[in-house]
C-alpha positions, 0 to 999 in steps of 0.5 A: 099413556093417554092418546096412544094405542099400544098393540102387541104384534108378534113377528113371524118366524121369531119368538119375539113380540114387539109392542107397537105404539100408535100415536096419531099426530095433530088432529088425527083420531085412530078408530076401531070399526064396530061390526055391523049386524048380520041381519037387517031390521026385517030379519033378513041375513045380509052377506058381506057384499051387501053390508055398507061400509061401517060409519061407526067406531070406537076411538082408540087414540087421539092426537094432541089437537090442531095448531091454529095459525097464531100458534095456539093448540085447539084441544080435541072434542073426542077422547079415547073410548068415545063411540063415534059416527064418521064420514063414510069415505074418510081416512086411511085404513091400517091393519095391525095384528089382524085388526083394522083401524081407521086414521081420520081427521077430527073434522071427519067425526060427525057425532059422538054416540051416547047410549042412554037407558030408555025412560031417562 
C-alpha cells in the first residue's frame, strides 16, 4: 500500500504479533529519523547530550494531500523513500516497536535531499 507504513508489533506476554498500519491524514508525512554521526567534522566524539535534534529523515508514509477551500486535492511533493530536511521543532514524535517516527505537516518539509555522485 503506497503511502502507508506497515509495522509488525509484538504484544507483551502473548504469542501474538499485530501489524500496525500507520497512514497519515491530509498533508501529513511520517518521517524516520536519520542518526547523526558520533564524531564532529574535527574528529571529536560527541556525547548524546551535545548532539543537535535531528533535522534529516526518510519519508516512510505520506497522506493523500491537502484539500483546498474549493474542494480540490493538492497532491504531495514528497513521496515514500525521499530523504528530507525538516523544521527543527516541528511535528509529533511517535515511538512504535522501539523505533522513533515523526509525524509532520508537508509545509514543515524544507527540502528533499538528492545525493549526486561527485563530478556529474
